[in-house]
N, C-alpha and C positions, 0 to 999 in steps of 0.2 A: 296560133288562129282562133277564134272562137270556138267556144264548146257548144255544141247543137245540143239544144234539148231533147228530151224523148219525143215530143208533140213537135218540133221543128221541122218544116218541109225541105226537103233537099235543094230547093230554088231560095229560100229564104237564106238557109245558112252561106250559100253559094255567095250570096251578094253580101252578107257582113264579112266574109273572108277577103271579097274583093274590095270592100270598103275600108277595113281595116289597112290593106296593104296601100291603096291610093292616098287616105289620110295621111299614112305616115310617110309618103313621098312627098306629098303636095303641101299638106296642112289643110286646115278647112276651106280657106280661102281660095288654094289653088285646085282642089278637089273636084272634079268635074263628075254630074251624074251618067253623062255617056260613057266615060272610060269604064265608072264601077259596072254599069251594065255591061259593058264590052267585055270586061273580065269574068263576070259571074256567068257570061251566056246566057241573058235574058234582054228581052227588051226593056225600055223604059216603064210602059205601062204596067210590065210583071212586077219591076224594081217598085214601084210607086206601090201597087198592091199589096207586095210581101211585107214590105218595112215603112213607106213614107217618102218626104223629100229629103233633099241633103241634110237637112239640121236634124230629122229624124234618125237618119242613118248615123249621123254622129254622135247622136247623143246615145244608140245603142250600143255603138263600138266604145266608145270611153264608158258608159256606164258597165259593159260587162267588164271591163279592165277593174275597173274598181271593187264591183261585186266579187271577184277573185280575189284581189287584195285583201278585202274584209275576210272572207273565209280562210285565206292564208295565215293572216296575221290572228284570228281569234283559235285556229289549232294551235298555234305556237304558244299564245297566251295562256292558254288552258293548260299546261303544263311547264309553265315558268315560273321559279319558286320566287325568286326576288325581282327588286325592280330593274337591276339590271339587265337580270336574264328577259325580262320582258321589253326592255327597249331594244335588246339585241333582235329578239324573236321579232319584234314589229319590223324591225329593217329587214332581216332575213325572210319574213313574207313577202316584202316588197321585189327583192332580189328575185325569189323564186318566180313571180310572174313576170320579171321583166327579162329575165333569160328564156322562159317556157314561151313568152309572148313577145319577140324583142321589138314588134309595131310599139308597143305601150309607151317604153322610154321615148321612142322617137315623136309618136304623135303629143307625147306630154310637155317634151321639150319646145316643140313649136308652138306648143297653146301658151306658154311660158312668157315666150319672144312675141306673141300678139298681144300680151297683155290680159289673157284669160278672159278674150273677148267673145269668144264662140262658146262658152259653156251654160247649158240650159240650168237652171232651177235643181232638178232631180239628180244633175252629176255635182251641185256644189253642195248640196246638201250630204252626199255621200262623203266629199273631203271632210266636211265639218265634221263630220262622226269621225272618222279617222283623225282629224287632229284633237277633238276630245279624247280619244284615245291615248296621244302622247300626252296630254296634259295629266290626265289621270296619274298614269305612270310616272311622269316628272314629279308630281304632287307627291305620289307614293313614297318614291325615293329622297324626297326632302324628308319626310316627315322619318324617314328609318335611319336619315342621319347617313345615306350613300352617295345622294348627290348634293350639290352644292346648288345656291340660289340661283339657278338661270332663267331666263324667259323661255317658258314653253314654246312658245310660239315661234321661237328663234330656234328651239332645237329640234321642232317639227320640220322646218326649212331644211335645216341641215340632214335630219334622217331621210327625207324624200328626194332631197336637191342631189346629196351625195349618188341615191342608186341611179337618179333618170341621168345624171352626167357622166357617170362611171359606166353605164351601159351605151350611151353613145361613144364615150371615148373611145371605147374599146377599138372601133374601126379607123379611128383616125391614128391609133397608135400602131394598128396594123401598117397603114400606109407609111407614119414615120421611119418603122422598121426596114419596111421596102425600099424606103431611101438613105437606108444606111445609119440610122440613128442607131447610137449606142444605150440599149433601154435592157433596165434590169428583167429579169425573168418573171414571168407570173406563172404562180402554180396552180394554175387554173383560174377562172373567173371568180368561181364562189370561193376559193380561199382568198381572193384577192378583196371580193366584198367583205368577206370576215374580219379582214386585217381593218378596213376602213370601220367598221361597227367597234373595232378595240380602240381606234383613236377616238371615234366620238365619245366613247365610256370613259376614256381617260381623259377626256378635255371636262365631263359633265360630273367626276367623281368629286365628293366632299375631301377638301385637304384641311390637314391640321391647323395649318396658317393659312386663312383665305388670302388670295391673291399671290401665295407662292407656289411656284411649281415643286412638288416633290424630287 
């Protein structure tokens, strides 16, 4: 759930929590202000007073996710020594937010399916900043001879997309297991996410003979 700030009113915090839940369940188009107000225990007049209309609610919710991601990523990059550690730290920052606030990957997957049609400029600006971080890490890795020549935008899509899809797929995995699917065990979600990071780093690593798998 969103972390309330020191000066945030209980009503505003409740509204944002409810909005996060409803947007995760129904997406922007399917979410109703009436339902958000009902879950928050306020009337619509109070909702509009404390936050604003549905578009403003969506902006506040998604911005709070991305602000948290930026903070997690920055903390990990500050202690990472190599480009590989920095790229792993970037992905681990995403994972931390995705599992602390599970509505985040659900909302983002719905938004991707909608063609990112509902993202306001202040949200896309945050996304551009995060893309810039990936570009810098990839460029640094190439200069150091640790990464091969890869498209940094594709690398970013793989980093972010793998986390968003993995977090959403865990519930599907549980349903498949309940119906008798023979699935290998997961050593916890964080361990599985770390394995995804290892796979990504293996794919981006420089090779003695370009085009050959070691």
